[in-house]
N, C-alpha and C positions, 0 to 999 in steps of 0.2 A: 504494500499499500504505500501511496504518495501523496501527502495532503498538498493540495494544489493552491490554496490561499486562504486567507482569513475571512469569514462570511459576516460575523459579527460579534460583538462583545457585549453581553448582558450586564448590567449595574444596577444595585439597590441602592434607592435614594430615598431618604425619609421626608423629604419635604420637596415635592415635586415644582412648585412655584419656583424656588430658589435653583433647582437644578436646571429649569428650562432656561433661566436668565445665563445660569454660567456657560451651559452647552449651546444656547442659541444666539445671545447677546454677547457675551465675553469671548467664547471661542469662535463664533460664527460658524456653527455647523449647520448644514442644509437640513431643516424638519423634513421629514416623509411620513406618508401613510403608514399608521400602526395596523389598521385591519380591526378586525372582531378579536379583541383580547379582554380577558378579565381582570379586573383592576384598572388601576389609572396608571399611565404612563407616557412615553414619547419615544421616537425612534428619529435617529439623524444619519444621513449619509456622510461618508468619510471617503473620499474617492471610490474604489470597488466595494467598499467595506460599510458596516453600520454599527452604530452604536445605539443600544437598546438601553431605556431607563424604565425602572420598574417601582412603583412607590410601595415603600415597605417601612412603616415606622418603628419597627423593631431595633433596638439600639445595637450597632455592631462597633466592636474595636477597631481603630486606625490598623491599617496593615502595610504592608511593602508590595503587596499584589498591585499590579498597575497594567496599564496599556499604555502606547507611545502612540503620539500622533506627531507626522513629520510636516514642519512648516518651511516656507519659503523663505521668511525673514524672522529670525529668533528675536531679535531686539525689539521689533513690534509686538510679536506674541507676548514677550516679556512686560511689554508698556501696557497690552490690552488687559493682562491678567491682574498685574498690580492696580491698574486704574478701577478695575472691576472688582477690587476688594480681595483679590487671592494674594495668597502669600507664597513666596518661592520658598521651598524646603530644602533644596540643595541644587547648587549650579557647577558644572562643567563647561569647559570651552564651547562646546557644541551641543548643550542640552541643558535643561533644568526640569525639576519635578515642581508639580504644585497639587492642591487637592481640590476637589469641587466640594460643595456644599455639605454633602452627605460623609465626606471622608474618602472617598474614592481617590487613590493615587493616578495621577496623569504625568506622563513624562512628555516633555516638548523636545523635540529632536530637529535640528538643523538640516536642512538638503542639503546633499553633497553639492559640493561647487563645481561645474565643470570644467 
């Protein structure tokens, strides 16, 4: 078996309105149709993959599990996240980590330079 691509990542969020602001307004992800699903949530397109949010108010401890988003302008991504109230958890030369309002870890990676 050979895995061909990542289709989606599903994240638990405890406060859907705050998550919608972070993923839609701050990160600028494209919302897509969620279809007929139980409960509250939202889906976003990221290139050929998707980020799915499912609202669940059950407290969860923060973890190092994460997913990564490649961006064309790392400085602009850093500016948008901090302007949107996000904190930078760790920074390296070509990437940084932040958390969404539910504590899910998100790695932001600079696209390779040609």
